[in-house]
C-alpha positions in Angstrom: 53.7 94.1 20.4 50.2 95.0 21.9 49.2 98.5 22.5 49.4 99.7 26.1 46.1 101.3 27.7 46.4 105.1 27.5 44.5 108.2 28.8 44.1 111.3 27.0 46.5 114.1 27.9 45.0 117.2 29.3 45.8 120.2 27.0 48.6 122.4 28.5 50.5 119.5 30.0 54.4 120.1 29.7 55.6 118.6 26.3 58.1 116.0 27.7 56.3 113.0 26.0 56.4 112.6 22.4 54.8 110.3 20.1 57.3 108.2 18.0 56.6 105.9 14.9 59.1 103.1 15.3 60.5 100.8 12.6 58.7 97.9 13.9 55.8 95.7 12.4 53.1 97.2 14.7 50.1 99.2 13.9 50.4 101.9 16.6 52.8 104.4 17.7 54.6 104.4 21.0 55.2 107.2 23.6 58.6 108.2 24.9 60.1 110.8 27.4 62.2 113.4 25.8 65.1 114.0 28.0 66.0 117.8 29.0 69.3 117.5 27.0 67.7 116.6 23.8 64.8 119.1 23.7 66.9 121.8 21.8 67.4 119.1 18.8 63.8 117.5 18.8 61.5 118.5 16.0 58.5 116.9 14.3 60.2 114.6 11.8 63.5 114.1 13.6 64.9 110.8 13.3 65.5 109.1 16.6 66.9 106.0 18.6 64.6 104.5 21.0 64.5 101.4 23.4 61.9 98.8 22.3 61.2 95.7 24.6 65.1 94.4 24.7 66.5 96.0 21.6 67.1 99.5 20.4 65.2 100.8 17.0 65.0 103.8 15.1 61.9 105.9 14.6 60.5 109.4 13.9 59.0 111.9 16.1 55.4 112.7 15.0 54.8 115.3 17.9 53.8 115.7 21.4 51.9 112.7 22.8 48.5 112.8 22.3 47.8 110.1 25.1 49.8 109.0 28.0 50.1 105.2 28.3 49.4 103.6 31.6 52.8 101.9 31.7 56.2 103.0 32.6 57.4 105.5 30.0 61.0 104.9 28.6 63.3 107.7 27.2 64.3 108.6 23.7 68.1 107.8 23.7 69.3 110.1 20.8 68.3 112.5 18.3 70.1 111.1 15.1 70.0 114.3 13.0 69.5 117.8 14.0 67.7 118.4 10.6 64.3 116.9 10.6 63.2 114.9 7.7 59.6 116.2 7.2 57.5 118.8 8.8 54.2 118.8 10.7 52.1 119.3 7.7 53.2 115.7 6.4 52.0 113.9 9.6 48.3 113.7 8.6 49.2 112.4 5.3 51.3 109.8 6.8 48.7 108.5 9.3 46.1 108.4 6.4 48.6 106.5 4.3 49.1 103.8 7.0 45.5 103.5 7.7 44.4 103.4 4.0 46.9 100.8 3.0 47.0 98.8 6.2 50.6 99.1 6.8 52.5 99.7 9.9 53.2 103.7 10.2 57.1 103.3 11.4 57.8 100.8 8.5 56.1 103.0 5.9 58.1 105.9 6.9 61.4 103.7 7.0 60.6 102.8 3.2 59.4 106.3 2.3 62.3 108.6 3.8 65.6 108.7 1.7 68.7 107.1 3.3 67.9 105.6 6.6 67.2 107.1 10.1 70.6 106.6 11.1 72.1 108.5 8.0 75.0 110.6 8.7 74.7 114.5 8.1 75.4 116.1 5.0 78.9 116.2 3.4 80.8 119.4 3.5 83.8 120.9 1.7 86.3 123.7 2.3 85.7 127.0 0.9 88.0 130.2 0.7 87.1 133.8 0.6 89.0 137.1 0.5 88.8 138.8 3.7 89.0 142.7 3.3 91.4 144.5 5.6 90.3 147.1 8.0 90.7 150.6 6.9 94.2 152.1 7.7 95.6 148.7 8.1 99.3 148.0 6.8 99.4 146.4 3.4 100.5 142.8 3.4 104.3 142.5 2.5 106.3 139.7 1.1 103.6 137.9 -0.6 104.7 135.3 -3.1 103.5 135.7 -6.9 101.1 132.8 -6.4 99.6 134.0 -3.1 98.9 137.4 -4.6 97.3 135.6 -7.8 94.9 133.8 -5.4 94.0 136.8 -3.6 93.3 138.6 -6.9 91.2 135.7 -8.0 89.1 135.6 -4.8 88.6 139.4 -4.9 87.3 139.2 -8.5 85.4 135.9 -8.4 84.3 135.9 -4.7 84.1 132.8 -2.3 85.6 129.6 -4.2 85.7 125.9 -3.2 89.2 124.7 -2.4 88.5 121.8 -5.1 88.2 124.7 -7.9 91.1 126.7 -6.6 93.5 123.7 -6.5 92.3 123.1 -10.1 93.4 126.7 -11.0 96.4 126.9 -8.7 97.8 123.6 -8.0 98.9 122.6 -4.8 97.7 125.8 -3.2 96.4 124.3 0.2 99.5 125.4 2.3 99.6 128.8 0.9 95.8 129.2 1.8 96.6 128.2 5.4 99.3 130.8 5.6 97.0 133.5 4.0 94.4 132.6 6.7 96.9 132.9 9.6 97.5 136.3 8.4 93.8 137.0 8.2 94.0 137.8 4.4 91.7 134.6 3.6 88.9 133.2 5.4 88.3 129.3 5.2 85.0 127.7 6.2 83.3 124.3 5.4 79.9 124.6 3.5 77.5 121.7 2.8 78.4 120.3 -0.5 75.0 119.1 -1.9 75.3 116.2 -4.4 73.3 117.3 -7.6 72.0 114.7 -10.0 71.8 117.3 -12.7 75.1 118.8 -12.2 76.6 116.7 -15.2 74.1 117.8 -17.7 75.0 120.4 -20.1 74.3 123.9 -19.0 71.4 125.6 -20.8 70.4 129.3 -20.8 67.2 130.3 -19.1 64.1 129.7 -21.3 61.5 132.1 -21.9 57.9 130.7 -21.9 56.5 129.7 -25.3 53.3 131.3 -26.7 50.2 129.0 -25.7 47.6 128.1 -28.1 44.0 129.2 -27.2 43.4 125.6 -25.8 46.6 125.6 -23.8 45.7 129.1 -22.5 42.2 128.2 -21.5 43.6 125.1 -19.6 46.4 127.1 -18.0 43.9 129.9 -16.8 41.6 127.3 -15.2 44.6 125.6 -13.4 45.8 129.2 -12.2 42.4 130.0 -10.9 42.3 126.8 -8.9 45.7 127.6 -7.6 44.7 131.2 -6.6 41.6 129.9 -5.0 43.7 128.3 -2.2 41.3 125.4 -2.3 41.6 121.8 -3.2 41.1 121.9 -7.1 41.6 118.6 -8.9 41.8 118.6 -12.7 42.1 116.0 -15.6 44.3 117.6 -18.4 43.5 115.3 -21.3 45.4 116.0 -24.4 46.3 114.1 -27.5 50.2 113.3 -27.9 52.2 116.5 -28.6 49.4 118.6 -27.8 51.7 120.8 -25.5 50.4 119.5 -22.0 53.9 120.0 -20.4 54.1 123.6 -21.5 50.6 124.2 -19.7 51.8 122.8 -16.4 55.2 124.9 -16.9 53.0 127.9 -17.2 51.0 127.1 -14.2 53.9 126.5 -12.2 55.1 129.9 -12.7 51.7 131.3 -11.5 52.3 128.8 -8.4 55.7 130.5 -7.8 54.1 134.0 -8.1 51.9 133.2 -5.1 55.1 132.1 -3.1 53.9 128.5 -3.2 55.7 125.4 -4.4 55.5 122.7 -7.1 55.6 119.0 -7.2 55.9 117.1 -10.5 55.7 113.4 -10.7 56.4 111.2 -13.7 56.1 107.4 -14.1 59.5 106.5 -15.4 63.0 107.6 -14.2 64.2 108.3 -17.8 61.3 110.8 -18.1 62.3 112.8 -14.7 65.6 114.0 -16.2 64.3 116.0 -19.2 61.4 117.3 -17.4 63.6 118.5 -14.4 66.0 120.1 -16.9 63.1 122.0 -18.4 62.2 123.5 -15.1 65.6 124.4 -14.5 66.0 126.1 -17.7 62.8 127.9 -16.8 63.1 128.5 -13.2 66.7 128.3 -12.3 68.4 126.2 -9.8 65.7 125.9 -7.1 64.7 122.5 -8.7 65.2 119.2 -7.0 65.3 115.8 -8.8 64.2 112.9 -6.7 64.2 109.1 -7.7 65.5 105.8 -6.8 68.0 106.0 -9.8 70.2 108.4 -8.0 72.6 107.3 -5.2 71.0 107.2 -1.6 73.4 110.1 -0.4 72.4 112.2 -3.4 68.7 111.7 -2.9 69.2 112.4 0.8 70.9 115.5 -0.2 68.0 116.7 -2.3 65.5 116.0 0.3 67.7 118.0 2.8 67.8 121.0 0.4 63.8 120.9 0.3 63.8 120.9 4.2 66.0 123.9 4.3 64.0 125.9 2.0 66.4 125.9 -0.7 64.1 124.4 -3.4 60.6 125.5 -4.8 60.1 122.8 -7.3 60.6 119.0 -6.9 60.3 116.7 -9.8 60.7 113.0 -9.6 59.2 109.6 -9.8 56.7 107.8 -7.6 58.2 108.2 -4.3 58.7 112.0 -4.8 55.1 112.5 -3.8 56.3 112.6 -0.1 58.9 115.3 -0.8 58.7 117.7 2.3 57.5 121.0 0.6 55.5 122.8 3.1 53.7 125.4 0.8 52.4 123.2 -1.9 50.4 125.0 -4.5 50.5 122.9 -7.4 50.9 119.1 -7.8 51.2 117.6 -11.4 50.9 113.7 -12.0 52.2 113.4 -15.7 51.2 110.0 -17.6 48.8 109.6 -14.7 47.4 106.3 -16.2 50.7 104.7 -15.9 50.9 101.4 -13.6 54.4 102.3 -12.6 52.7 104.8 -10.1 51.8 101.8 -8.1 54.5 100.6 -5.6 55.1 96.7 -6.0 56.9 96.0 -2.8 56.6 96.7 0.7 54.0 99.6 1.2 51.8 99.1 -1.7 50.7 102.8 -2.2 49.4 104.2 -5.5 51.3 107.6 -5.8 48.5 109.3 -8.1 45.8 108.7 -5.5 48.5 109.9 -2.6 49.0 113.0 -4.5 45.2 113.8 -4.7 45.0 113.3 -1.0 48.0 115.5 -0.4 46.6 118.1 -2.5 43.2 118.3 -0.6 45.1 118.5 2.8 47.3 121.3 1.3 44.4 123.3 -0.4 46.3 122.8 -3.7 45.5 122.3 -7.4 46.3 118.8 -8.5 46.6 118.3 -12.3 46.4 114.6 -13.6 47.8 114.6 -17.2 47.4 112.1 -19.9 46.8 111.4 -23.6 45.1 108.1 -22.5 43.7 108.7 -18.9 42.9 105.7 -16.8 39.1 104.6 -17.4 38.4 105.3 -13.7 40.0 108.7 -13.8 38.1 109.7 -16.9 34.9 108.3 -15.3 35.5 110.7 -12.0 36.0 113.6 -14.3 32.8 112.9 -16.1 30.9 112.5 -12.7 32.2 116.0 -11.8 34.9 114.9 -9.1 37.6 116.6 -11.3 37.4 119.4 -13.7 37.9 118.2 -17.3 40.4 120.1 -19.4 40.9 118.9 -23.2 43.5 119.7 -25.6 42.3 118.1 -28.8 44.9 119.5 -31.3 48.7 118.9 -31.7 50.8 122.2 -31.4 53.4 120.6 -33.9 53.3 121.2 -37.7 51.6 117.8 -38.4 48.2 116.3 -37.4 47.9 113.0 -35.4 49.5 110.0 -37.4 47.6 107.8 -39.6 47.2 104.3 -38.0 46.9 101.1 -40.0 46.1 97.6 -38.7 48.0 94.6 -40.4 46.4 91.4 -40.0 48.9 88.7 -39.3 46.5 86.1 -40.4 47.0 87.3 -43.9 50.8 87.9 -43.5 52.1 84.8 -41.7 55.7 83.9 -41.7 56.8 81.0 -43.9 57.7 78.8 -40.8 55.8 80.2 -37.8 55.2 83.8 -36.6 55.9 86.8 -38.6 58.3 89.1 -36.9 58.3 91.8 -39.5 55.3 91.5 -42.0 55.9 92.5 -45.5 53.8 95.9 -45.1 56.1 96.9 -42.1 59.2 95.9 -43.9 58.3 98.0 -47.0 57.3 101.1 -44.7 61.0 100.8 -42.9 62.5 100.6 -46.2 60.7 103.6 -47.2 61.6 105.5 -44.2 65.2 104.8 -44.3 65.3 105.9 -47.9 63.8 109.4 -46.9 66.5 109.8 -44.1 63.8 109.5 -41.3 63.5 107.6 -38.3 61.5 104.7 -36.9 60.4 103.1 -33.6 59.8 99.5 -33.2 57.7 98.4 -30.1 57.6 95.1 -28.4 56.9 95.2 -24.6 58.8 91.9 -24.0 62.7 91.4 -23.4 64.8 88.5 -24.6 65.2 86.6 -27.8 62.6 83.6 -27.4 59.9 83.5 -24.7 59.6 79.9 -24.4 61.9 76.7 -24.9 60.1 73.4 -25.2 60.9 69.8 -26.2 59.2 68.7 -29.6 59.0 65.0 -28.4 58.0 65.2 -24.7 56.6 68.6 -24.4 58.9 69.6 -21.6 59.1 73.4 -20.9 62.4 75.0 -19.4 60.9 76.5 -16.4 62.3 78.6 -13.5 62.7 76.3 -10.4 61.7 79.2 -8.1 58.9 80.6 -10.2 56.0 79.2 -12.0 57.2 80.8 -15.3 59.0 79.8 -18.4 62.7 80.9 -18.6 63.3 83.4 -21.5 66.3 82.8 -24.0 68.6 85.6 -24.2 70.9 85.0 -27.1 73.4 87.6 -26.6 74.6 86.0 -23.1 73.3 82.6 -24.5 71.4 82.1 -21.2 67.9 81.2 -19.9 66.7 83.8 -17.6 63.8 84.2 -15.2 62.6 87.7 -15.5 61.0 87.6 -11.9 63.8 86.3 -9.9 66.8 86.7 -12.0 67.8 82.9 -12.1 69.6 81.9 -15.0 71.1 78.6 -16.4 72.8 77.9 -19.8 71.0 76.7 -22.7 70.6 72.9 -22.7 71.8 70.8 -25.5 69.3 68.1 -24.8 65.8 67.9 -23.3 66.4 67.4 -19.4 63.5 65.0 -19.4 63.9 62.6 -22.5 67.4 63.6 -23.8 66.0 64.6 -27.2 68.0 67.3 -29.0 64.7 68.5 -30.8 64.6 71.6 -28.7 62.3 74.4 -30.0 62.5 78.2 -29.3 59.0 79.8 -29.4 57.9 83.4 -29.1 59.8 86.6 -29.4 61.4 89.6 -27.6 63.0 92.8 -28.3 66.2 90.9 -29.0 64.8 88.9 -31.7 63.3 92.0 -33.3 66.6 93.7 -33.3 68.3 90.6 -34.9 65.7 90.4 -37.7 66.0 94.3 -38.3 69.8 94.1 -38.7 69.3 91.0 -41.2 66.7 93.0 -43.2 68.3 96.3 -43.2 72.3 95.7 -42.9 73.0 99.2 -43.8 70.7 100.7 -40.9 72.1 102.1 -37.6 69.9 100.2 -35.1 69.7 100.5 -31.3 67.6 98.5 -28.6 66.3 100.0 -25.5 64.9 97.6 -22.5 66.1 96.5 -19.3 68.9 94.4 -20.7 70.6 97.2 -22.7 69.8 99.8 -20.2 70.0 98.5 -16.6 70.1 101.7 -14.9 68.6 105.0 -15.8 71.9 106.6 -17.0 72.2 104.3 -19.9 68.5 104.6 -21.0 69.0 108.3 -21.1 72.2 108.1 -23.1 70.3 105.7 -25.8 67.4 108.1 -26.0 69.8 111.1 -26.4 71.8 109.4 -29.1 68.5 108.6 -31.1 67.1 112.2 -30.7 70.5 113.5 -32.1 70.1 111.2 -35.2 72.8 108.6 -34.4 70.4 105.7 -34.9 67.8 105.2 -37.4 65.8 102.6 -36.0 65.0 102.1 -32.2 63.6 98.8 -30.9 62.3 98.8 -27.3 60.0 98.0 -24.7 57.6 100.4 -22.9 60.6 102.6 -22.1 60.2 104.2 -25.6 56.3 104.6 -25.6 55.7 107.9 -23.5 56.8 111.2 -22.9 59.6 111.4 -25.6 59.7 114.1 -28.4 61.5 112.7 -31.7 60.8 115.0 -34.5 62.6 112.8 -37.2 60.5 109.8 -36.3 57.8 109.3 -39.0 57.3 105.6 -38.5 56.1 103.5 -35.5 55.7 99.8 -35.8 53.9 97.5 -33.1 55.3 94.0 -33.5 52.6 92.1 -31.4 49.7 94.4 -30.6 47.8 91.3 -29.0 50.5 90.8 -26.4 48.6 92.3 -23.6 44.9 92.0 -24.7 44.0 88.5 -23.4 46.1 88.8 -20.2 43.8 87.5 -17.3 43.2 91.1 -15.9 40.0 93.1 -16.0 42.0 96.0 -17.3 43.7 94.1 -20.1 41.8 96.2 -22.9 42.8 99.4 -21.2 46.3 98.8 -20.9 46.4 97.6 -24.6 44.9 100.9 -25.8 47.0 102.9 -23.7 50.3 101.4 -24.7 49.3 101.4 -28.5 48.0 105.0 -28.3 51.0 106.2 -26.4 53.7 104.7 -28.9 51.6 105.8 -31.8 51.9 109.4 -30.5 55.7 109.3 -31.1 55.2 109.6 -34.7 54.8 112.5 -37.0 55.8 115.3 -34.3 58.0 117.3 -36.6 57.8 118.6 -40.2 56.8 115.4 -41.9 53.6 113.3 -41.5 53.5 110.1 -39.4 52.4 106.7 -39.9 51.7 103.9 -37.7 51.7 100.2 -38.3 50.2 97.7 -35.6 50.5 93.9 -36.4 47.8 91.9 -34.9 45.8 88.7 -35.2 42.6 90.4 -34.1 42.1 93.6 -36.1 38.4 93.5 -35.7 38.5 93.9 -31.8 37.0 96.9 -30.5 40.3 98.0 -28.8 42.2 97.7 -32.1 39.3 99.7 -33.9 39.4 102.5 -31.2 43.1 102.9 -31.5 42.9 103.0 -35.3 40.1 105.6 -35.1 41.6 107.4 -32.1 38.4 107.2 -30.4 39.2 107.5 -26.6 35.7 108.4 -25.8 34.1 105.3 -27.8 36.7 103.1 -26.3 36.0 104.2 -22.6 32.2 103.7 -23.2 32.7 100.0 -24.1 35.0 99.4 -21.2 32.9 101.1 -18.6 29.7 99.1 -19.6 31.9 95.9 -19.3 32.9 96.7 -16.0 29.7 97.9 -14.8 28.4 94.4 -15.7 31.3 92.4 -14.1 31.5 94.6 -10.9 35.0 96.1 -11.5 36.4 99.5 -10.7 35.5 102.3 -10.9 32.0 100.7 -9.7 33.7 98.9 -7.0 36.7 99.0 -4.8 39.2 96.1 -4.7 41.6 94.8 -2.1 43.7 91.6 -2.6 44.9 89.4 0.4 48.1 87.6 -0.8 49.1 84.5 1.3 52.9 83.4 0.3 55.0 80.8 2.0 56.1 77.2 2.0 55.1 74.5 1.6 52.3 74.8 -0.7 49.6 72.8 1.3 50.2 75.0 4.4 49.7 78.3 2.4 46.5 76.8 0.9 45.4 75.6 4.2 46.0 79.1 5.9 44.3 81.0 3.0 41.2 78.6 3.3 41.1 78.8 7.0 41.1 82.7 7.1 38.6 82.8 4.3 36.2 80.7 6.3 36.6 82.9 9.6 36.1 86.0 7.6 32.9 84.7 5.8 31.6 83.6 9.3 32.4 87.0 10.8 30.6 88.8 7.9 27.7 86.6 8.5 27.3 88.3 11.8 27.7 92.0 10.4 24.2 92.4 8.9 25.1 96.0 7.6 28.4 95.0 6.2 27.8 91.8 4.4 25.7 93.0 1.6 28.4 95.5 0.6 31.2 93.0 0.3 31.9 90.0 -1.9 34.7 87.7 -1.0 36.2 85.8 -4.1 38.6 82.9 -3.4 40.8 81.7 -2.1 42.8 80.5 -5.1 46.1 80.4 -6.5 47.1 83.2 -8.8 48.3 82.9 -12.3 51.9 83.4 -10.8 51.2 80.5 -8.3 54.9 80.4 -7.2 57.2 83.5 -7.0 61.0 83.6 -5.8 60.6 80.2 -4.1 57.4 80.9 -2.2 54.0 79.6 -3.1 51.1 82.0 -3.4 47.3 82.0 -2.8 45.0 84.9 -2.8 41.6 86.2 -1.7 39.8 89.2 -3.7 37.6 91.3 -1.7 35.0 93.6 -3.7 33.4 96.3 -1.9 30.7 98.9 -2.9 32.4 102.1 -1.4 35.7 102.6 0.6 34.3 102.7 4.1 33.1 99.1 3.9 36.4 97.9 2.4 38.4 99.5 5.3 36.1 98.0 7.8 36.6 94.3 6.2 40.2 94.8 6.1 40.6 95.8 9.7 38.4 92.5 10.5 40.6 90.5 8.3 43.7 91.7 10.1 42.1 91.0 13.5 41.4 87.3 12.5 44.8 86.6 10.9 47.2 84.6 13.2 50.2 83.0 11.3 50.1 79.4 11.9 52.6 78.3 14.6 56.2 77.7 13.3 55.2 78.8 9.9 56.8 81.1 7.2 53.6 82.3 5.9 52.9 86.0 5.2 49.9 88.0 4.7 49.9 91.1 2.4 47.1 93.4 1.8 47.2 95.2 -1.4 44.7 98.2 -1.7 43.4 99.0 -5.2 45.7 96.3 -6.8 46.9 96.9 -10.4 47.7 93.2 -10.9 45.5 90.3 -10.0 48.0 87.7 -11.6 
């Protein structure tokens, strides 16, 4: 859809023309006329239904039109909800988002706003309230005993929902209607908000803890930034169990004292519930929880509570960064280094970066929190772009745990890879004997990662993705972790019919089986996407472990961060090398962060902690830095390697991904667009020296969900040149006729694989 010519509207012209972001793959907004009968309902952020060519689509009102197109202007057909989904303060953020991430604004809003534009209004429920009689009125006569009991209850307890009254006084609805007819009771309908924290056990309001000197210094700095009412970015870098959460809880109180609002982001859904409960214990019910694990209706209810001003604090995962809080004073991004803040489908935004831009717009304090900050974040803090706050000591009784490296070259298994080395087995035995708990970490699901034939070498692969199928023993299936395809375990090799089929590699299911074999009396649990496919089950497993109902917890990265288990004194890492040699420029950083985070779960109570890391490369600088807990030394080596190879934070990256079928058509489209881009860049003498074009080439995952993939990597020395070259790339791209080839632009990609 091409953009029509437009003229700038003179100021003061009547506001009957509105700018609408429609849910279509177009990079501009459209202008519509607002009929007289809809003007009372229309607000910035209202979902609307509008005509577009020969169909009707949904969209959102962004405000009075800034331009008048030189075409016939059509009318808005319907305002779908009298309650807007966002306010005027968020419109500039959404414009920036669409521009920076090169994504159609209307489609972006369609992804980001809970529910859909056409979602129905909030659910309501009936309530009853006692209606006082006028002075001098004749007392009611001939009331049944049950009616008198209901009136007495309402007088004592105030307005009550009919659902609760029916529980106390079964089948009381007819009586209430008769009491309403006699003006003794008033019946009304109120909004019934679905609360994802409603089933959590109630807890008394919690008084703030006394802060340590380091915590108080960090709190005072953040509060100063909040009170300045100017954009104030901070990096709160604290070792595990240093009380970082308590610092931002205290800063939240100062924000509320300023009559401003708080937004807290966490990378994992399982982490949002305990943090939201901590805020409720401290600040009461004006706390909303937002994440994709709750039902769309409940999420939209929380969103509406925020719009109506019933919420001062929002806690949530990645998408909560767009919560419509109009008076933001504090944004917290906990575990800011976590790759989960990067959206992987649709609009590929990085929530941490969006939070920083939103904080800048709101003149708020933004606190990036981590025990292992992203290398780029630490670099910017060192360059003075963020104020650096350091918590170098734990607030728990014990110091940081002792970390030991186990060389698997010296402790190989009898027939292949060792799952549990002798030193780790001994440490587990001692931990169990002392009545303490242990965590075992392996960031891979399943039992065996590869199945292959010893005779012909055939590997069982997914027919839709270029990956080996993982064997899951519990279900006795081979499964693809990318597309979900599953097939039975073959008795013979599909190629040569040999029965010599070998299982290779290991996952959490295999580790759990080995532990149960070694320690049959131990209570063992496993936490991964197989045992906990939804957040509710994950929370249940973590709660059971915290209550001491399991001795050993085997898990993936779901167990590595944010959890406080005082009885855990041993952490074992099964395969420390797993991520180290992955073909990504930040593989070393990811390994350091995962190992340091999981190590931080040990020794948080009365007893000292110990960490054992199994590795084939104990002399590698990453493992040495983890062992000595030397974050600064690790960062120096990592930054030097990136400076030499030209990777962030010294450059900006964008990935152009081509996907489709057949493979040769995808390769041809990628090659042709790259050639056109290089030719266009050659004419841009000022832009060309600031851009490097690498590729095109197929990535490591060359086929995904039945679609072949090629990609083009763009390196830029600065953001403006990158934006310029991406717009040039979009202008040059035309999908080949009758093809099914898509082009996706990933700005600041987390994965090049």
